[in-house]
PyMOL CGO cylinders between C-alpha atoms (Angstrom):
from pymol import cmd
from pymol.cgo import CYLINDER

trace = [
    CYLINDER, -13.57, 21.75, 9.39, -14.60, 18.12, 9.78, 0.3, 1, 1, 1, 1, 1, 1,
    CYLINDER, -14.60, 18.12, 9.78, -15.95, 18.56, 13.32, 0.3, 1, 1, 1, 1, 1, 1,
    CYLINDER, -15.95, 18.56, 13.32, -19.18, 20.00, 11.90, 0.3, 1, 1, 1, 1, 1, 1,
    CYLINDER, -19.18, 20.00, 11.90, -19.86, 16.76, 10.02, 0.3, 1, 1, 1, 1, 1, 1,
    CYLINDER, -19.86, 16.76, 10.02, -20.91, 13.24, 10.81, 0.3, 1, 1, 1, 1, 1, 1,
    CYLINDER, -20.91, 13.24, 10.81, -17.95, 11.37, 9.36, 0.3, 1, 1, 1, 1, 1, 1,
    CYLINDER, -17.95, 11.37, 9.36, -18.22, 8.05, 7.56, 0.3, 1, 1, 1, 1, 1, 1,
    CYLINDER, -18.22, 8.05, 7.56, -14.76, 6.49, 7.40, 0.3, 1, 1, 1, 1, 1, 1,
    CYLINDER, -14.76, 6.49, 7.40, -14.15, 4.27, 4.38, 0.3, 1, 1, 1, 1, 1, 1,
    CYLINDER, -14.15, 4.27, 4.38, -11.25, 1.99, 3.48, 0.3, 1, 1, 1, 1, 1, 1,
    CYLINDER, -11.25, 1.99, 3.48, -10.40, -1.19, 1.59, 0.3, 1, 1, 1, 1, 1, 1,
    CYLINDER, -10.40, -1.19, 1.59, -8.30, -4.30, 2.07, 0.3, 1, 1, 1, 1, 1, 1,
    CYLINDER, -8.30, -4.30, 2.07, -6.98, -6.50, -0.70, 0.3, 1, 1, 1, 1, 1, 1,
    CYLINDER, -6.98, -6.50, -0.70, -6.78, -4.11, -3.60, 0.3, 1, 1, 1, 1, 1, 1,
    CYLINDER, -6.78, -4.11, -3.60, -3.22, -5.10, -4.47, 0.3, 1, 1, 1, 1, 1, 1,
    CYLINDER, -3.22, -5.10, -4.47, -3.21, -8.93, -4.27, 0.3, 1, 1, 1, 1, 1, 1,
    CYLINDER, -3.21, -8.93, -4.27, -3.16, -11.19, -7.30, 0.3, 1, 1, 1, 1, 1, 1,
    CYLINDER, -3.16, -11.19, -7.30, -5.65, -13.54, -5.70, 0.3, 1, 1, 1, 1, 1, 1,
    CYLINDER, -5.65, -13.54, -5.70, -9.20, -13.40, -4.40, 0.3, 1, 1, 1, 1, 1, 1,
    CYLINDER, -9.20, -13.40, -4.40, -11.71, -10.77, -3.39, 0.3, 1, 1, 1, 1, 1, 1,
    CYLINDER, -11.71, -10.77, -3.39, -11.32, -7.14, -2.35, 0.3, 1, 1, 1, 1, 1, 1,
    CYLINDER, -11.32, -7.14, -2.35, -13.03, -6.00, 0.86, 0.3, 1, 1, 1, 1, 1, 1,
    CYLINDER, -13.03, -6.00, 0.86, -14.28, -2.58, 1.94, 0.3, 1, 1, 1, 1, 1, 1,
    CYLINDER, -14.28, -2.58, 1.94, -15.82, -1.13, 5.06, 0.3, 1, 1, 1, 1, 1, 1,
    CYLINDER, -15.82, -1.13, 5.06, -17.64, 2.04, 6.11, 0.3, 1, 1, 1, 1, 1, 1,
    CYLINDER, -17.64, 2.04, 6.11, -17.96, 3.17, 9.73, 0.3, 1, 1, 1, 1, 1, 1,
    CYLINDER, -17.96, 3.17, 9.73, -19.56, 5.92, 11.80, 0.3, 1, 1, 1, 1, 1, 1,
    CYLINDER, -19.56, 5.92, 11.80, -17.89, 5.91, 15.21, 0.3, 1, 1, 1, 1, 1, 1,
    CYLINDER, -17.89, 5.91, 15.21, -19.79, 6.66, 18.43, 0.3, 1, 1, 1, 1, 1, 1,
    CYLINDER, -19.79, 6.66, 18.43, -19.25, 10.10, 19.93, 0.3, 1, 1, 1, 1, 1, 1,
    CYLINDER, -19.25, 10.10, 19.93, -19.22, 8.72, 23.49, 0.3, 1, 1, 1, 1, 1, 1,
    CYLINDER, -19.22, 8.72, 23.49, -18.05, 5.63, 25.37, 0.3, 1, 1, 1, 1, 1, 1,
    CYLINDER, -18.05, 5.63, 25.37, -15.62, 4.48, 22.72, 0.3, 1, 1, 1, 1, 1, 1,
    CYLINDER, -15.62, 4.48, 22.72, -11.87, 4.04, 23.19, 0.3, 1, 1, 1, 1, 1, 1,
    CYLINDER, -11.87, 4.04, 23.19, -10.35, 5.82, 20.19, 0.3, 1, 1, 1, 1, 1, 1,
    CYLINDER, -10.35, 5.82, 20.19, -6.83, 5.05, 21.41, 0.3, 1, 1, 1, 1, 1, 1,
    CYLINDER, -6.83, 5.05, 21.41, -7.27, 1.46, 20.21, 0.3, 1, 1, 1, 1, 1, 1,
    CYLINDER, -7.27, 1.46, 20.21, -7.54, 2.56, 16.60, 0.3, 1, 1, 1, 1, 1, 1,
    CYLINDER, -7.54, 2.56, 16.60, -4.68, 2.87, 14.13, 0.3, 1, 1, 1, 1, 1, 1,
    CYLINDER, -4.68, 2.87, 14.13, -3.87, 1.96, 10.55, 0.3, 1, 1, 1, 1, 1, 1,
    CYLINDER, -3.87, 1.96, 10.55, -4.53, -1.77, 10.22, 0.3, 1, 1, 1, 1, 1, 1,
    CYLINDER, -4.53, -1.77, 10.22, -1.11, -2.24, 8.59, 0.3, 1, 1, 1, 1, 1, 1,
    CYLINDER, -1.11, -2.24, 8.59, 0.58, -1.07, 11.80, 0.3, 1, 1, 1, 1, 1, 1,
    CYLINDER, 0.58, -1.07, 11.80, -0.70, -3.98, 13.88, 0.3, 1, 1, 1, 1, 1, 1,
    CYLINDER, -0.70, -3.98, 13.88, 2.02, -6.55, 14.47, 0.3, 1, 1, 1, 1, 1, 1,
    CYLINDER, 2.02, -6.55, 14.47, -0.15, -8.98, 16.43, 0.3, 1, 1, 1, 1, 1, 1,
    CYLINDER, -0.15, -8.98, 16.43, -2.90, -10.96, 14.74, 0.3, 1, 1, 1, 1, 1, 1,
    CYLINDER, -2.90, -10.96, 14.74, -4.53, -11.46, 18.13, 0.3, 1, 1, 1, 1, 1, 1,
    CYLINDER, -4.53, -11.46, 18.13, -4.51, -7.73, 18.90, 0.3, 1, 1, 1, 1, 1, 1,
    CYLINDER, -4.51, -7.73, 18.90, -6.07, -6.60, 15.63, 0.3, 1, 1, 1, 1, 1, 1,
    CYLINDER, -6.07, -6.60, 15.63, -8.78, -9.24, 16.05, 0.3, 1, 1, 1, 1, 1, 1,
    CYLINDER, -8.78, -9.24, 16.05, -9.50, -7.90, 19.54, 0.3, 1, 1, 1, 1, 1, 1,
    CYLINDER, -9.50, -7.90, 19.54, -9.85, -4.36, 18.19, 0.3, 1, 1, 1, 1, 1, 1,
    CYLINDER, -9.85, -4.36, 18.19, -12.00, -5.67, 15.33, 0.3, 1, 1, 1, 1, 1, 1,
    CYLINDER, -12.00, -5.67, 15.33, -14.32, -7.30, 17.87, 0.3, 1, 1, 1, 1, 1, 1,
    CYLINDER, -14.32, -7.30, 17.87, -14.36, -4.11, 19.97, 0.3, 1, 1, 1, 1, 1, 1,
    CYLINDER, -14.36, -4.11, 19.97, -15.38, -1.99, 16.97, 0.3, 1, 1, 1, 1, 1, 1,
    CYLINDER, -15.38, -1.99, 16.97, -18.22, -4.34, 16.04, 0.3, 1, 1, 1, 1, 1, 1,
    CYLINDER, -18.22, -4.34, 16.04, -19.43, -4.53, 19.62, 0.3, 1, 1, 1, 1, 1, 1,
    CYLINDER, -19.43, -4.53, 19.62, -19.35, -0.79, 20.35, 0.3, 1, 1, 1, 1, 1, 1,
    CYLINDER, -19.35, -0.79, 20.35, -20.22, 0.68, 16.95, 0.3, 1, 1, 1, 1, 1, 1,
    CYLINDER, -20.22, 0.68, 16.95, -23.85, 0.82, 15.82, 0.3, 1, 1, 1, 1, 1, 1,
    CYLINDER, -23.85, 0.82, 15.82, -23.27, 1.93, 12.25, 0.3, 1, 1, 1, 1, 1, 1,
    CYLINDER, -23.27, 1.93, 12.25, -20.81, -0.09, 10.19, 0.3, 1, 1, 1, 1, 1, 1,
    CYLINDER, -20.81, -0.09, 10.19, -20.84, -2.20, 7.05, 0.3, 1, 1, 1, 1, 1, 1,
    CYLINDER, -20.84, -2.20, 7.05, -18.45, -4.59, 5.33, 0.3, 1, 1, 1, 1, 1, 1,
    CYLINDER, -18.45, -4.59, 5.33, -18.70, -5.55, 1.67, 0.3, 1, 1, 1, 1, 1, 1,
    CYLINDER, -18.70, -5.55, 1.67, -16.63, -7.33, -0.95, 0.3, 1, 1, 1, 1, 1, 1,
    CYLINDER, -16.63, -7.33, -0.95, -16.22, -7.78, -4.70, 0.3, 1, 1, 1, 1, 1, 1,
    CYLINDER, -16.22, -7.78, -4.70, -15.15, -11.11, -6.13, 0.3, 1, 1, 1, 1, 1, 1,
    CYLINDER, -15.15, -11.11, -6.13, -12.16, -11.82, -8.32, 0.3, 1, 1, 1, 1, 1, 1,
    CYLINDER, -12.16, -11.82, -8.32, -14.61, -12.24, -11.21, 0.3, 1, 1, 1, 1, 1, 1,
    CYLINDER, -14.61, -12.24, -11.21, -16.08, -8.77, -10.67, 0.3, 1, 1, 1, 1, 1, 1,
    CYLINDER, -16.08, -8.77, -10.67, -12.57, -7.36, -10.43, 0.3, 1, 1, 1, 1, 1, 1,
    CYLINDER, -12.57, -7.36, -10.43, -11.66, -8.89, -13.79, 0.3, 1, 1, 1, 1, 1, 1,
    CYLINDER, -11.66, -8.89, -13.79, -14.91, -7.68, -15.33, 0.3, 1, 1, 1, 1, 1, 1,
    CYLINDER, -14.91, -7.68, -15.33, -14.67, -4.01, -14.38, 0.3, 1, 1, 1, 1, 1, 1,
    CYLINDER, -14.67, -4.01, -14.38, -11.05, -3.55, -13.12, 0.3, 1, 1, 1, 1, 1, 1,
    CYLINDER, -11.05, -3.55, -13.12, -9.86, -3.32, -9.52, 0.3, 1, 1, 1, 1, 1, 1,
    CYLINDER, -9.86, -3.32, -9.52, -10.43, 0.44, -9.16, 0.3, 1, 1, 1, 1, 1, 1,
    CYLINDER, -10.43, 0.44, -9.16, -14.09, 0.35, -10.13, 0.3, 1, 1, 1, 1, 1, 1,
    CYLINDER, -14.09, 0.35, -10.13, -14.74, -2.91, -8.28, 0.3, 1, 1, 1, 1, 1, 1,
    CYLINDER, -14.74, -2.91, -8.28, -13.37, -1.29, -5.12, 0.3, 1, 1, 1, 1, 1, 1,
    CYLINDER, -13.37, -1.29, -5.12, -15.50, 1.80, -5.72, 0.3, 1, 1, 1, 1, 1, 1,
    CYLINDER, -15.50, 1.80, -5.72, -18.63, -0.31, -6.19, 0.3, 1, 1, 1, 1, 1, 1,
    CYLINDER, -18.63, -0.31, -6.19, -17.96, -2.16, -2.94, 0.3, 1, 1, 1, 1, 1, 1,
    CYLINDER, -17.96, -2.16, -2.94, -17.25, 1.09, -1.08, 0.3, 1, 1, 1, 1, 1, 1,
    CYLINDER, -17.25, 1.09, -1.08, -20.54, 2.54, -2.30, 0.3, 1, 1, 1, 1, 1, 1,
    CYLINDER, -20.54, 2.54, -2.30, -22.40, -0.52, -1.06, 0.3, 1, 1, 1, 1, 1, 1,
    CYLINDER, -22.40, -0.52, -1.06, -20.78, -0.20, 2.36, 0.3, 1, 1, 1, 1, 1, 1,
    CYLINDER, -20.78, -0.20, 2.36, -21.60, 3.51, 2.55, 0.3, 1, 1, 1, 1, 1, 1,
    CYLINDER, -21.60, 3.51, 2.55, -25.20, 2.94, 1.45, 0.3, 1, 1, 1, 1, 1, 1,
    CYLINDER, -25.20, 2.94, 1.45, -25.67, 0.31, 4.15, 0.3, 1, 1, 1, 1, 1, 1,
    CYLINDER, -25.67, 0.31, 4.15, -24.30, 2.58, 6.88, 0.3, 1, 1, 1, 1, 1, 1,
    CYLINDER, -24.30, 2.58, 6.88, -26.54, 5.48, 5.85, 0.3, 1, 1, 1, 1, 1, 1,
    CYLINDER, -26.54, 5.48, 5.85, -29.53, 3.14, 5.75, 0.3, 1, 1, 1, 1, 1, 1,
    CYLINDER, -29.53, 3.14, 5.75, -28.69, 1.91, 9.25, 0.3, 1, 1, 1, 1, 1, 1,
    CYLINDER, -28.69, 1.91, 9.25, -28.61, 5.48, 10.52, 0.3, 1, 1, 1, 1, 1, 1,
    CYLINDER, -28.61, 5.48, 10.52, -31.93, 6.37, 8.89, 0.3, 1, 1, 1, 1, 1, 1,
    CYLINDER, -31.93, 6.37, 8.89, -33.59, 3.29, 10.33, 0.3, 1, 1, 1, 1, 1, 1,
    CYLINDER, -33.59, 3.29, 10.33, -32.26, 4.12, 13.80, 0.3, 1, 1, 1, 1, 1, 1,
    CYLINDER, -32.26, 4.12, 13.80, -33.98, 7.51, 13.69, 0.3, 1, 1, 1, 1, 1, 1,
    CYLINDER, -33.98, 7.51, 13.69, -37.32, 6.19, 12.43, 0.3, 1, 1, 1, 1, 1, 1,
    CYLINDER, -37.32, 6.19, 12.43, -39.93, 8.87, 11.83, 0.3, 1, 1, 1, 1, 1, 1,
    CYLINDER, -39.93, 8.87, 11.83, -37.65, 11.49, 13.40, 0.3, 1, 1, 1, 1, 1, 1,
    CYLINDER, -37.65, 11.49, 13.40, -35.14, 11.34, 10.56, 0.3, 1, 1, 1, 1, 1, 1,
    CYLINDER, -35.14, 11.34, 10.56, -34.55, 14.72, 8.90, 0.3, 1, 1, 1, 1, 1, 1,
    CYLINDER, -34.55, 14.72, 8.90, -33.27, 14.65, 5.30, 0.3, 1, 1, 1, 1, 1, 1,
    CYLINDER, -33.27, 14.65, 5.30, -31.21, 17.77, 5.98, 0.3, 1, 1, 1, 1, 1, 1,
    CYLINDER, -31.21, 17.77, 5.98, -28.84, 15.40, 7.78, 0.3, 1, 1, 1, 1, 1, 1,
    CYLINDER, -28.84, 15.40, 7.78, -27.49, 14.39, 4.38, 0.3, 1, 1, 1, 1, 1, 1,
    CYLINDER, -27.49, 14.39, 4.38, -25.84, 17.82, 4.13, 0.3, 1, 1, 1, 1, 1, 1,
    CYLINDER, -25.84, 17.82, 4.13, -23.94, 17.12, 7.35, 0.3, 1, 1, 1, 1, 1, 1,
    CYLINDER, -23.94, 17.12, 7.35, -22.37, 13.84, 6.24, 0.3, 1, 1, 1, 1, 1, 1,
    CYLINDER, -22.37, 13.84, 6.24, -18.74, 13.76, 5.16, 0.3, 1, 1, 1, 1, 1, 1,
    CYLINDER, -18.74, 13.76, 5.16, -17.42, 10.57, 3.59, 0.3, 1, 1, 1, 1, 1, 1,
    CYLINDER, -17.42, 10.57, 3.59, -13.70, 10.34, 4.38, 0.3, 1, 1, 1, 1, 1, 1,
    CYLINDER, -13.70, 10.34, 4.38, -11.96, 7.89, 2.06, 0.3, 1, 1, 1, 1, 1, 1,
    CYLINDER, -11.96, 7.89, 2.06, -8.43, 6.59, 2.36, 0.3, 1, 1, 1, 1, 1, 1,
    CYLINDER, -8.43, 6.59, 2.36, -6.54, 7.31, -0.86, 0.3, 1, 1, 1, 1, 1, 1,
    CYLINDER, -6.54, 7.31, -0.86, -6.73, 9.84, -3.67, 0.3, 1, 1, 1, 1, 1, 1,
    CYLINDER, -6.73, 9.84, -3.67, -9.71, 8.68, -5.73, 0.3, 1, 1, 1, 1, 1, 1,
    CYLINDER, -9.71, 8.68, -5.73, -13.45, 8.33, -5.13, 0.3, 1, 1, 1, 1, 1, 1,
    CYLINDER, -13.45, 8.33, -5.13, -16.53, 8.24, -7.34, 0.3, 1, 1, 1, 1, 1, 1,
    CYLINDER, -16.53, 8.24, -7.34, -19.23, 10.65, -6.23, 0.3, 1, 1, 1, 1, 1, 1,
    CYLINDER, -19.23, 10.65, -6.23, -21.87, 9.05, -4.03, 0.3, 1, 1, 1, 1, 1, 1,
    CYLINDER, -21.87, 9.05, -4.03, -25.60, 9.77, -4.16, 0.3, 1, 1, 1, 1, 1, 1,
    CYLINDER, -25.60, 9.77, -4.16, -28.25, 8.43, -1.80, 0.3, 1, 1, 1, 1, 1, 1,
    CYLINDER, -28.25, 8.43, -1.80, -31.85, 8.09, -2.94, 0.3, 1, 1, 1, 1, 1, 1,
    CYLINDER, -31.85, 8.09, -2.94, -34.31, 8.86, -0.14, 0.3, 1, 1, 1, 1, 1, 1,
    CYLINDER, -34.31, 8.86, -0.14, -38.10, 8.81, -0.69, 0.3, 1, 1, 1, 1, 1, 1,
    CYLINDER, -38.10, 8.81, -0.69, -38.30, 10.75, -3.96, 0.3, 1, 1, 1, 1, 1, 1,
    CYLINDER, -38.30, 10.75, -3.96, -35.04, 12.69, -4.10, 0.3, 1, 1, 1, 1, 1, 1,
    CYLINDER, -35.04, 12.69, -4.10, -31.39, 12.01, -4.86, 0.3, 1, 1, 1, 1, 1, 1,
    CYLINDER, -31.39, 12.01, -4.86, -28.94, 13.48, -2.33, 0.3, 1, 1, 1, 1, 1, 1,
    CYLINDER, -28.94, 13.48, -2.33, -25.30, 14.09, -3.17, 0.3, 1, 1, 1, 1, 1, 1,
    CYLINDER, -25.30, 14.09, -3.17, -23.10, 13.27, -0.18, 0.3, 1, 1, 1, 1, 1, 1,
    CYLINDER, -23.10, 13.27, -0.18, -19.98, 15.32, 0.59, 0.3, 1, 1, 1, 1, 1, 1,
    CYLINDER, -19.98, 15.32, 0.59, -16.71, 13.43, 0.43, 0.3, 1, 1, 1, 1, 1, 1,
    CYLINDER, -16.71, 13.43, 0.43, -13.00, 13.93, 0.99, 0.3, 1, 1, 1, 1, 1, 1,
    CYLINDER, -13.00, 13.93, 0.99, -10.05, 11.80, -0.13, 0.3, 1, 1, 1, 1, 1, 1,
    CYLINDER, -10.05, 11.80, -0.13, -7.14, 11.60, 2.29, 0.3, 1, 1, 1, 1, 1, 1,
    CYLINDER, -7.14, 11.60, 2.29, -3.83, 9.98, 1.36, 0.3, 1, 1, 1, 1, 1, 1,
    CYLINDER, -3.83, 9.98, 1.36, -2.76, 7.82, 4.32, 0.3, 1, 1, 1, 1, 1, 1,
    CYLINDER, -2.76, 7.82, 4.32, -6.08, 8.70, 5.89, 0.3, 1, 1, 1, 1, 1, 1,
    CYLINDER, -6.08, 8.70, 5.89, -6.05, 5.51, 7.93, 0.3, 1, 1, 1, 1, 1, 1,
    CYLINDER, -6.05, 5.51, 7.93, -3.29, 7.12, 10.01, 0.3, 1, 1, 1, 1, 1, 1,
    CYLINDER, -3.29, 7.12, 10.01, -5.13, 10.45, 10.35, 0.3, 1, 1, 1, 1, 1, 1,
    CYLINDER, -5.13, 10.45, 10.35, -8.85, 9.77, 10.82, 0.3, 1, 1, 1, 1, 1, 1,
    CYLINDER, -8.85, 9.77, 10.82, -9.96, 7.28, 13.46, 0.3, 1, 1, 1, 1, 1, 1,
    CYLINDER, -9.96, 7.28, 13.46, -13.06, 6.53, 11.39, 0.3, 1, 1, 1, 1, 1, 1,
    CYLINDER, -13.06, 6.53, 11.39, -10.87, 5.40, 8.50, 0.3, 1, 1, 1, 1, 1, 1,
    CYLINDER, -10.87, 5.40, 8.50, -8.65, 3.44, 10.87, 0.3, 1, 1, 1, 1, 1, 1,
    CYLINDER, -8.65, 3.44, 10.87, -11.72, 1.57, 12.09, 0.3, 1, 1, 1, 1, 1, 1,
    CYLINDER, -11.72, 1.57, 12.09, -12.83, 0.85, 8.53, 0.3, 1, 1, 1, 1, 1, 1,
    CYLINDER, -12.83, 0.85, 8.53, -9.36, -0.39, 7.60, 0.3, 1, 1, 1, 1, 1, 1,
    CYLINDER, -9.36, -0.39, 7.60, -9.35, -2.78, 10.57, 0.3, 1, 1, 1, 1, 1, 1,
    CYLINDER, -9.35, -2.78, 10.57, -12.77, -4.20, 9.75, 0.3, 1, 1, 1, 1, 1, 1,
    CYLINDER, -12.77, -4.20, 9.75, -11.91, -4.68, 6.08, 0.3, 1, 1, 1, 1, 1, 1,
    CYLINDER, -11.91, -4.68, 6.08, -8.51, -6.25, 6.75, 0.3, 1, 1, 1, 1, 1, 1,
    CYLINDER, -8.51, -6.25, 6.75, -9.70, -8.75, 9.34, 0.3, 1, 1, 1, 1, 1, 1,
    CYLINDER, -9.70, -8.75, 9.34, -12.67, -9.74, 7.19, 0.3, 1, 1, 1, 1, 1, 1,
    CYLINDER, -12.67, -9.74, 7.19, -10.39, -10.37, 4.23, 0.3, 1, 1, 1, 1, 1, 1,
    CYLINDER, -10.39, -10.37, 4.23, -7.92, -12.33, 6.34, 0.3, 1, 1, 1, 1, 1, 1,
    CYLINDER, -7.92, -12.33, 6.34, -10.78, -14.50, 7.60, 0.3, 1, 1, 1, 1, 1, 1,
    CYLINDER, -10.78, -14.50, 7.60, -11.90, -15.02, 4.00, 0.3, 1, 1, 1, 1, 1, 1,
    CYLINDER, -11.90, -15.02, 4.00, -8.40, -16.19, 3.00, 0.3, 1, 1, 1, 1, 1, 1,
    CYLINDER, -8.40, -16.19, 3.00, -8.17, -18.50, 6.03, 0.3, 1, 1, 1, 1, 1, 1,
    CYLINDER, -8.17, -18.50, 6.03, -11.58, -19.97, 5.28, 0.3, 1, 1, 1, 1, 1, 1,
    CYLINDER, -11.58, -19.97, 5.28, -10.59, -20.48, 1.65, 0.3, 1, 1, 1, 1, 1, 1,
    CYLINDER, -10.59, -20.48, 1.65, -7.42, -22.32, 2.66, 0.3, 1, 1, 1, 1, 1, 1,
    CYLINDER, -7.42, -22.32, 2.66, -9.40, -24.50, 5.05, 0.3, 1, 1, 1, 1, 1, 1,
    CYLINDER, -9.40, -24.50, 5.05, -11.76, -25.46, 2.22, 0.3, 1, 1, 1, 1, 1, 1,
    CYLINDER, -11.76, -25.46, 2.22, -9.04, -25.83, -0.42, 0.3, 1, 1, 1, 1, 1, 1,
    CYLINDER, -9.04, -25.83, -0.42, -5.84, -26.87, 1.42, 0.3, 1, 1, 1, 1, 1, 1,
    CYLINDER, -5.84, -26.87, 1.42, -4.00, -27.58, -1.83, 0.3, 1, 1, 1, 1, 1, 1,
    CYLINDER, -4.00, -27.58, -1.83, -4.00, -23.83, -2.53, 0.3, 1, 1, 1, 1, 1, 1,
    CYLINDER, -4.00, -23.83, -2.53, -1.90, -23.32, 0.58, 0.3, 1, 1, 1, 1, 1, 1,
    CYLINDER, -1.90, -23.32, 0.58, 0.57, -25.94, -0.61, 0.3, 1, 1, 1, 1, 1, 1,
    CYLINDER, 0.57, -25.94, -0.61, 0.82, -24.34, -4.05, 0.3, 1, 1, 1, 1, 1, 1,
    CYLINDER, 0.82, -24.34, -4.05, 0.66, -20.60, -3.34, 0.3, 1, 1, 1, 1, 1, 1,
    CYLINDER, 0.66, -20.60, -3.34, 1.43, -20.17, 0.42, 0.3, 1, 1, 1, 1, 1, 1,
    CYLINDER, 1.43, -20.17, 0.42, -1.64, -17.97, 0.82, 0.3, 1, 1, 1, 1, 1, 1,
    CYLINDER, -1.64, -17.97, 0.82, -1.57, -18.01, 4.63, 0.3, 1, 1, 1, 1, 1, 1,
    CYLINDER, -1.57, -18.01, 4.63, 1.67, -16.02, 4.50, 0.3, 1, 1, 1, 1, 1, 1,
    CYLINDER, 1.67, -16.02, 4.50, 1.09, -13.70, 1.55, 0.3, 1, 1, 1, 1, 1, 1,
    CYLINDER, 1.09, -13.70, 1.55, -2.73, -13.28, 1.66, 0.3, 1, 1, 1, 1, 1, 1,
    CYLINDER, -2.73, -13.28, 1.66, -2.70, -13.30, -2.12, 0.3, 1, 1, 1, 1, 1, 1,
    CYLINDER, -2.70, -13.30, -2.12, -0.03, -10.62, -2.61, 0.3, 1, 1, 1, 1, 1, 1,
    CYLINDER, -0.03, -10.62, -2.61, 2.66, -11.16, -5.21, 0.3, 1, 1, 1, 1, 1, 1,
    CYLINDER, 2.66, -11.16, -5.21, 5.46, -12.38, -2.97, 0.3, 1, 1, 1, 1, 1, 1,
    CYLINDER, 5.46, -12.38, -2.97, 8.37, -14.45, -4.26, 0.3, 1, 1, 1, 1, 1, 1,
    CYLINDER, 8.37, -14.45, -4.26, 6.80, -17.66, -2.93, 0.3, 1, 1, 1, 1, 1, 1,
    CYLINDER, 6.80, -17.66, -2.93, 3.45, -16.84, -4.47, 0.3, 1, 1, 1, 1, 1, 1,
    CYLINDER, 3.45, -16.84, -4.47, 4.97, -16.03, -7.87, 0.3, 1, 1, 1, 1, 1, 1,
    CYLINDER, 4.97, -16.03, -7.87, 7.00, -19.23, -7.76, 0.3, 1, 1, 1, 1, 1, 1,
    CYLINDER, 7.00, -19.23, -7.76, 3.77, -21.12, -7.10, 0.3, 1, 1, 1, 1, 1, 1,
    CYLINDER, 3.77, -21.12, -7.10, 2.16, -19.54, -10.15, 0.3, 1, 1, 1, 1, 1, 1,
    CYLINDER, 2.16, -19.54, -10.15, 5.19, -20.42, -12.27, 0.3, 1, 1, 1, 1, 1, 1,
    CYLINDER, 5.19, -20.42, -12.27, 4.99, -24.03, -11.14, 0.3, 1, 1, 1, 1, 1, 1,
    CYLINDER, 4.99, -24.03, -11.14, 1.23, -24.59, -11.06, 0.3, 1, 1, 1, 1, 1, 1,
    CYLINDER, 1.23, -24.59, -11.06, -0.18, -21.78, -13.18, 0.3, 1, 1, 1, 1, 1, 1,
    CYLINDER, -0.18, -21.78, -13.18, -2.93, -19.34, -12.26, 0.3, 1, 1, 1, 1, 1, 1,
    CYLINDER, -2.93, -19.34, -12.26, -5.86, -20.83, -10.38, 0.3, 1, 1, 1, 1, 1, 1,
    CYLINDER, -5.86, -20.83, -10.38, -9.51, -20.02, -11.21, 0.3, 1, 1, 1, 1, 1, 1,
    CYLINDER, -9.51, -20.02, -11.21, -9.47, -17.61, -8.24, 0.3, 1, 1, 1, 1, 1, 1,
    CYLINDER, -9.47, -17.61, -8.24, -6.54, -15.49, -9.36, 0.3, 1, 1, 1, 1, 1, 1,
    CYLINDER, -6.54, -15.49, -9.36, -7.29, -12.10, -10.88, 0.3, 1, 1, 1, 1, 1, 1,
    CYLINDER, -7.29, -12.10, -10.88, -6.68, -12.60, -14.57, 0.3, 1, 1, 1, 1, 1, 1,
    CYLINDER, -6.68, -12.60, -14.57, -6.70, -8.84, -15.16, 0.3, 1, 1, 1, 1, 1, 1,
    CYLINDER, -6.70, -8.84, -15.16, -3.58, -8.45, -12.99, 0.3, 1, 1, 1, 1, 1, 1,
    CYLINDER, -3.58, -8.45, -12.99, -0.54, -8.74, -15.23, 0.3, 1, 1, 1, 1, 1, 1,
    CYLINDER, -0.54, -8.74, -15.23, 2.84, -9.65, -13.74, 0.3, 1, 1, 1, 1, 1, 1,
    CYLINDER, 2.84, -9.65, -13.74, 5.77, -8.86, -16.03, 0.3, 1, 1, 1, 1, 1, 1,
    CYLINDER, 5.77, -8.86, -16.03, 7.85, -11.77, -14.78, 0.3, 1, 1, 1, 1, 1, 1,
    CYLINDER, 7.85, -11.77, -14.78, 5.10, -14.27, -15.63, 0.3, 1, 1, 1, 1, 1, 1,
    CYLINDER, 5.10, -14.27, -15.63, 4.47, -15.32, -19.22, 0.3, 1, 1, 1, 1, 1, 1,
    CYLINDER, 4.47, -15.32, -19.22, 1.02, -16.20, -20.70, 0.3, 1, 1, 1, 1, 1, 1,
    CYLINDER, 1.02, -16.20, -20.70, 1.90, -19.88, -20.95, 0.3, 1, 1, 1, 1, 1, 1,
    CYLINDER, 1.90, -19.88, -20.95, 1.90, -20.10, -17.17, 0.3, 1, 1, 1, 1, 1, 1,
    CYLINDER, 1.90, -20.10, -17.17, -1.82, -19.33, -16.98, 0.3, 1, 1, 1, 1, 1, 1,
    CYLINDER, -1.82, -19.33, -16.98, -3.89, -22.30, -15.88, 0.3, 1, 1, 1, 1, 1, 1,
    CYLINDER, -3.89, -22.30, -15.88, -6.89, -23.35, -17.95, 0.3, 1, 1, 1, 1, 1, 1,
    CYLINDER, -6.89, -23.35, -17.95, -8.42, -25.37, -15.14, 0.3, 1, 1, 1, 1, 1, 1,
    CYLINDER, -8.42, -25.37, -15.14, -12.16, -26.04, -15.45, 0.3, 1, 1, 1, 1, 1, 1,
    CYLINDER, -12.16, -26.04, -15.45, -12.57, -25.96, -11.66, 0.3, 1, 1, 1, 1, 1, 1,
    CYLINDER, -12.57, -25.96, -11.66, -15.69, -24.09, -10.64, 0.3, 1, 1, 1, 1, 1, 1,
    CYLINDER, -15.69, -24.09, -10.64, -15.39, -20.73, -8.89, 0.3, 1, 1, 1, 1, 1, 1,
    CYLINDER, -15.39, -20.73, -8.89, -16.24, -20.78, -5.21, 0.3, 1, 1, 1, 1, 1, 1,
    CYLINDER, -16.24, -20.78, -5.21, -18.95, -18.72, -3.57, 0.3, 1, 1, 1, 1, 1, 1,
    CYLINDER, -18.95, -18.72, -3.57, -17.48, -16.56, -0.82, 0.3, 1, 1, 1, 1, 1, 1,
]
cmd.load_cgo(trace, "trace")
């Protein structure tokens, strides 16, 4: 029964794209004065304006939330699964730290036993939180399509998606030629037909995930540009 726990919802955005960073978020929703009806799987929003409004609402009305990311370089170094896990762990750690700080001297370490990390998907690395002089193992649960079941995960999915979309938009603004080549504003880095055609024509950019192999693309299409990686 999850109602006996304080639930931390966790989700990611951008695990599947060929381009750019992956984003994660962790959220503890308020138990009062929060409109849960606004929340749903981020992929089910059809209006960019509406999801941004809900994103703003979550950040305004939620005390405990965190958003983190791993770069394309980190993804290539450790693989997308472990990069996503690392980012999720950072988000979770930040949320727990926020909660502890909110309680001040009244914080009781037994609270760790009452936390349940609810993660969208079917895989999660165990999470431990170090407090004072002891390591606490935090309960967790993986839920396939959890962003449609748990409002906490829905909130996390919205925060992560909007943050990643903003990252892509900011990138395009800084490097407009990437939009011309790869149509990133439409595909957000996913392997659409237009995006793949751009790679065939211009090669991989320094910001593509080199560890992602696309069968229809041959090694000779990989760019060897010396362009510096951006800091995002």
